[in-house]
FIDRENLO-847290 format. One line per 4 residues: number of its first residue (from 1); for each residue x, y, z of C-alpha. Coordinates in steps of 0.25 Angstrom, whole numbers. Layout:
// FIDRENLO-847290
NUM) X Y Z | ...
***
This chain:
// FIDRENLO-847290
1) -72 -51 -16 | -65 -36 -14 | -53 -37 -16 | -44 -32 -5
5) -34 -21 -5 | -22 -31 -9 | -30 -41 -19 | -21 -32 -31
9) -9 -29 -23 | -8 -44 -23 | -11 -47 -37 | 2 -36 -40
13) 11 -44 -31 | 7 -57 -37 | 9 -52 -51 | 24 -49 -49
17) 27 -59 -39 | 31 -70 -52 | 41 -60 -57 | 49 -59 -45
21) 57 -72 -46 | 63 -66 -61 | 76 -58 -61 | 75 -46 -69
25) 72 -33 -63 | 86 -28 -58 | 97 -37 -67 | 85 -37 -79
29) 76 -26 -79 | 82 -13 -88 | 90 -1 -83 | 81 11 -80
33) 80 23 -89 | 83 34 -78 | 79 47 -82 | 86 61 -82
37) 88 66 -68 | 92 77 -63 | 95 71 -47 | 100 58 -47
41) 109 48 -54 | 106 34 -59 | 113 22 -56 | 111 5 -54
45) 117 -5 -47 | 116 -19 -43 | 115 -25 -29 | 123 -39 -26
49) 117 -46 -15 | 114 -60 -12 | 98 -56 -11 | 97 -57 -24
53) 95 -71 -30 | 91 -67 -45 | 94 -55 -54 | 100 -41 -48
57) 96 -32 -39 | 99 -17 -42 | 96 -3 -41 | 95 10 -47
61) 99 22 -38 | 98 36 -41 | 107 44 -35 | 106 58 -30
65) 113 70 -38 | 125 73 -33 | 127 60 -27 | 142 60 -35
69) 147 73 -32 | 159 74 -23 | 151 82 -12 | 141 72 -8
73) 151 59 -8 | 150 58 5 | 133 60 5 | 124 48 7
77) 111 48 1 | 98 43 5 | 92 34 -4 | 78 27 -9
81) 76 12 -12 | 66 11 -23 | 59 -4 -25 | 51 -4 -40
85) 38 -10 -42 | 34 -20 -54 | 37 -10 -62 | 52 -10 -60
89) 65 -4 -55 | 65 6 -67 | 51 11 -64 | 53 20 -54
93) 65 26 -65 | 56 26 -78 | 43 30 -71 | 46 44 -66
97) 51 41 -50 | 65 43 -53 | 60 57 -58 | 53 59 -46
101) 64 57 -37 | 73 66 -46 | 63 77 -46 | 62 77 -33
105) 76 78 -30 | 76 91 -38 | 67 97 -31 | 72 94 -18
109) 61 85 -13 | 71 73 -10 | 85 73 -6 | 97 69 -12
113) 94 53 -12 | 95 39 -18 | 86 32 -24 | 87 17 -28
117) 79 8 -36 | 80 -5 -32 | 81 -15 -45 | 77 -30 -41
121) 83 -41 -48 | 69 -47 -51 | 61 -41 -61 | 51 -39 -49
125) 51 -39 -34 | 40 -39 -20 | 54 -35 -14 | 55 -47 -5
129) 65 -58 -3 | 64 -70 -11 | 63 -63 -24 | 77 -62 -35
133) 82 -57 -23 | 78 -56 -7 | 73 -41 -11 | 71 -37 4
137) 83 -41 8 | 90 -36 -3 | 84 -21 -2 | 88 -21 14
141) 102 -27 12 | 112 -26 2 | 102 -18 -9 | 104 -7 3
145) 119 -8 8 | 124 -10 -8 | 117 3 -13 | 121 11 0
149) 136 6 1 | 136 10 -16 | 129 24 -14 | 132 34 -4
153) 118 30 2 | 114 32 16 | 114 20 24 | 104 26 35
157) 91 23 34 | 84 34 36 | 90 39 23 | 85 26 15
161) 69 24 8 | 62 12 2 | 52 17 -8 | 44 7 -17
165) 32 6 -28 | 24 -6 -31 | 29 -20 -27 | 42 -11 -24
169) 31 -3 -14 | 29 -17 -7 | 43 -18 -7 | 47 -5 -1
173) 37 -5 8 | 39 -18 15 | 54 -18 15 | 54 -4 21
177) 43 -10 32 | 51 -22 35 | 65 -15 36 | 61 0 42
181) 75 1 48 | 80 2 31 | 74 14 28 | 67 27 32
185) 55 27 22 | 48 19 13 | 38 22 0 | 30 16 -7
189) 22 17 -19 | 8 7 -23 | 15 -3 -14 | 10 -17 -16
193) 4 -19 -3 | -1 -33 3 | -9 -36 15 | -2 -41 28
197) -9 -53 27 | -9 -62 15 | -22 -69 17 | -26 -54 15
201) -23 -57 -1 | -35 -60 -8 | -39 -70 -22 | -28 -81 -18
205) -17 -70 -22 | -10 -75 -7 | -10 -90 -14 | -4 -82 -26
209) 7 -76 -19 | 11 -88 -12 | 13 -97 -25 | 19 -85 -29
213) 28 -84 -18 | 36 -98 -19 | 51 -96 -17 | 58 -85 -11
217) 48 -76 -9 | 40 -87 1 | 51 -85 10 | 47 -71 13
221) 31 -74 13 | 29 -90 17 | 25 -101 7 | 12 -101 11
225) 13 -87 12 | 17 -84 29 | 8 -73 35 | 17 -67 43
229) 29 -68 32 | 18 -62 22 | 16 -49 33 | 31 -47 33
233) 30 -42 21 | 19 -34 18 | 18 -19 22 | 5 -22 27
237) 10 -33 37 | 24 -25 41 | 15 -12 45 | 7 -21 53
241) 19 -28 60 | 29 -14 64 | 27 -6 74 | 27 9 71
245) 41 10 77 | 48 0 68 | 44 8 55 | 46 21 62
249) 57 25 54 | 51 22 41 | 44 31 32 | 32 25 24
253) 26 32 13 | 17 25 2 | 7 27 -8 | -3 19 -17
257) -13 24 -29 | -28 23 -28 | -28 19 -42 | -15 9 -41
261) -20 -4 -52 | -14 -13 -40 | -25 -7 -30 | -11 -4 -20
265) -18 9 -13 | -26 -1 -5 | -18 -8 -1 | -6 4 3
269) -19 10 10 | -20 -1 19 | -6 -2 22 | -6 12 27
273) -18 10 37 | -11 -3 41 | 3 7 43 | -6 18 50
277) -14 7 61 | 1 3 62 | 7 17 66 | 16 16 55
281) 20 29 50 | 17 32 35 | 12 40 22 | 3 33 13
285) -2 40 0 | -14 37 -8 | -12 41 -21 | -27 44 -27
289) -27 39 -41 | -13 34 -42 | -10 19 -48 | 1 10 -46
293) 14 12 -45 | 19 21 -56 | 7 18 -65 | 1 28 -56
297) 3 44 -62 | 4 48 -48 | 17 39 -44 | 28 49 -46
301) 20 59 -37 | 18 46 -26 | 35 45 -29 | 36 60 -28
305) 30 58 -14 | 36 46 -9 | 50 51 -13 | 47 64 -4
309) 43 54 6 | 56 45 8 | 65 59 4 | 55 65 17
313) 60 52 26 | 74 51 20 | 77 65 26 | 71 63 41
317) 58 70 38 | 45 63 41 | 41 59 28 | 28 54 32
321) 25 68 37 | 31 76 28 | 25 69 14 | 12 66 22
325) 12 80 23 | 16 86 10 | 4 74 4 | -7 82 13
329) -2 96 8 | -2 93 -6 | -16 86 -4 | -21 98 2
333) -16 107 -8 | -22 98 -21 | -34 98 -13 | -34 114 -13
337) -31 115 -27 | -42 108 -33 | -55 112 -38 | -65 116 -30
341) -77 109 -33 | -89 120 -34 | -103 116 -28 | -115 116 -36
345) -126 125 -35 | -139 120 -31 | -150 123 -43 | -156 137 -39
349) -170 133 -33 | -183 142 -42 | -187 152 -30 | -201 152 -37
353) -202 137 -36
***
């Protein structure tokens, strides 16, 4: 029987589910090794919330150069919230993502803005309620409120974006689609996309998920799994249910590599098709030869694209059009610069024969 686009994705999430019940990502994970930056300064903090049941939720924030200057004391900055994948909340920092942001700011390709990395209380998370924290409620409530109260970050959703990678890509896409009034843009990489209907999961994956969801997550998805509840948390189901006007203020970008080890490109392509069919404007980028998350040699290039996408959105531009046209231009230039194939000459026939 041929494998569906969701088979490996399901196993990917299944491998993580038991770990989300153990505390540790926020309070137990070591502090990140922050490289020398020219355009940002970093600090960490914690969040106090009744939505956290185990461990400690926190963040690492990168503030733009000049944030502490007297001349900028009344300036409020646009900001991005980043949701990490299974590699942990240090991955963006230690595997080059923050270096890309620093470079883009130095080149004035992104505006002065803050970049906030969520540090969850569990070792891993699927960014749903019912984990070590009610993660979705935390991120859309106390987390936003407390970070914006402590730092001079804009409270205007037109200047706030959500990004994520891998499981964090699933979380970012899901949360932004469910709460489009909170964000101007969402951008994801290698997002773990599952079908809108759990019956499309094969090889007994639905039953495996059901066994692993005993406890808090069952309140979100049902016990046994409720199709309507499941669809309400899956990007595939959300985009099918939403009308275009409901997502009009949310600019959407996502990408996936064709060589993703978890085979996440096909389900992301399917999500793009469903968005198109439902009339949702978006930009999907298929990365030829790209692997999974920060294990891919091309991921930092993809991060540069997504950061410029959210920067365009946060400054009031039509990011889908601006970045889409830039991508098309680059592709045309690359094609034009590629060596031309010289047609082989046909062997000459002997005129005397």
